[in-house]
C-alpha positions as CSV (number, residue, x, y, z in Angstrom):
1,M,-13.0,118.1,137.5
2,N,-11.1,117.6,140.7
3,S,-9.1,114.3,140.7
4,M,-8.3,114.4,144.4
5,A,-10.5,114.0,147.4
6,A,-9.6,113.8,151.1
7,L,-10.2,111.6,154.1
8,L,-10.2,113.2,157.5
9,V,-8.8,110.8,160.1
10,I,-8.9,111.4,163.9
11,V,-7.2,109.2,166.5
12,A,-7.3,109.2,170.3
13,C,-4.4,108.6,172.5
14,H,-4.0,107.7,176.2
15,S,-3.1,110.8,178.3
16,Q,-0.5,109.0,180.4
17,D,1.6,107.1,177.9
18,T,2.5,107.1,174.2
19,T,-0.1,104.6,173.0
20,C,-3.0,105.5,170.7
21,L,-6.0,103.4,169.8
22,H,-5.6,101.1,166.9
23,D,-8.9,102.2,165.3
24,P,-9.5,105.8,164.4
25,V,-12.1,107.7,166.3
26,T,-13.5,109.2,163.1
27,V,-13.1,108.8,159.4
28,I,-14.9,111.3,157.1
29,S,-14.7,111.7,153.3
30,F,-14.6,115.0,151.6
31,N,-14.8,116.0,147.9
32,T,-11.7,118.2,148.2
33,D,-8.8,118.7,150.6
34,V,-10.0,122.3,151.1
35,D,-13.4,121.0,152.4
36,C,-11.5,118.6,154.7
37,Y,-9.2,121.3,156.2
38,N,-12.2,123.6,156.7
39,A,-14.0,120.9,158.7
40,L,-10.9,119.8,160.7
41,P,-11.1,122.3,163.6
42,Q,-14.8,121.5,164.3
43,E,-14.3,117.7,164.0
44,L,-11.3,117.9,166.4
45,K,-13.4,119.8,168.9
46,R,-16.1,117.2,168.7
47,A,-13.7,114.4,169.2
48,R,-12.1,116.0,172.3
49,A,-15.4,115.3,174.0
50,M,-14.5,111.6,173.7
51,A,-10.8,111.7,174.7
52,E,-8.4,114.1,176.1
53,I,-5.6,113.6,173.6
54,I,-6.8,113.8,169.9
55,Y,-4.8,114.0,166.7
56,G,-6.3,114.5,163.2
57,D,-5.3,115.4,159.7
58,C,-6.6,115.3,156.2
59,F,-5.1,112.8,153.7
60,P,-5.5,113.2,149.9
61,V,-6.9,110.2,148.1
62,N,-7.9,109.5,144.5
63,A,-11.4,110.9,144.1
64,E,-12.5,107.6,142.4
65,L,-12.0,105.8,145.7
66,V,-14.7,107.8,147.4
67,A,-16.9,108.7,144.4
68,G,-20.6,108.3,145.1
69,R,-19.8,107.5,148.8
70,N,-20.4,109.6,151.8
71,I,-18.0,108.1,154.4
72,R,-18.5,108.9,158.0
73,Q,-17.5,106.3,160.4
74,S,-17.1,106.7,164.2
75,I,-15.4,104.4,166.7
76,D,-17.5,102.1,168.9
77,P,-17.7,104.0,172.2
78,G,-16.7,100.8,174.0
79,K,-13.3,101.0,172.5
80,L,-12.7,104.4,174.1
81,V,-12.9,102.7,177.5
82,A,-9.3,101.6,176.9
83,L,-8.2,105.2,177.2
84,G,-9.3,105.3,180.8
85,A,-8.0,101.9,181.8
86,P,-5.1,101.8,184.3
87,L,-1.7,101.4,182.7
88,A,-0.6,98.5,184.8
89,T,-2.6,95.3,184.7
90,A,-0.2,93.1,186.7
91,G,-1.7,94.1,190.0
92,P,-0.6,96.3,192.8
93,A,3.1,97.0,193.4
94,Q,4.9,95.3,196.3
95,A,5.9,97.6,199.0
96,Q,9.7,97.8,199.7
97,A,11.4,99.1,202.7
98,L,14.3,101.4,202.1
99,V,17.6,100.2,203.5
100,P,19.3,102.7,205.8
101,P,22.8,103.8,204.6
102,V,25.6,101.4,205.4
103,P,28.2,102.9,207.8
104,A,31.5,103.7,206.2
105,E,33.3,101.7,208.9
106,R,31.8,98.6,207.4
107,Y,33.9,99.1,204.3
108,G,37.1,99.9,206.2
109,M,36.7,103.6,205.8
110,S,37.2,105.9,208.6
111,R,36.5,109.5,209.0
């Protein structure tokens, strides 16, 4: 009897910074880590339809934690909207004029 099972966890991240969503996109239970790793490529491909940057891996867990359960949870699609939100929320940037170079004579330097 196998004493270890595995959870596949997939997270989505914003494509323009280093933040990822707090909630996983998907969590799936498997009876063995082999089953989990076999399913990983297909699940990553499916998740990439929801977000551009996806990370996923299989994590071993005690089989008793998932015994008799078939876990498959997916993120609420509304939470994925945060990945497309603009990074700055403070409003538009203020325009600034560039200052022309200060002549060297102003500092007592001559050519």
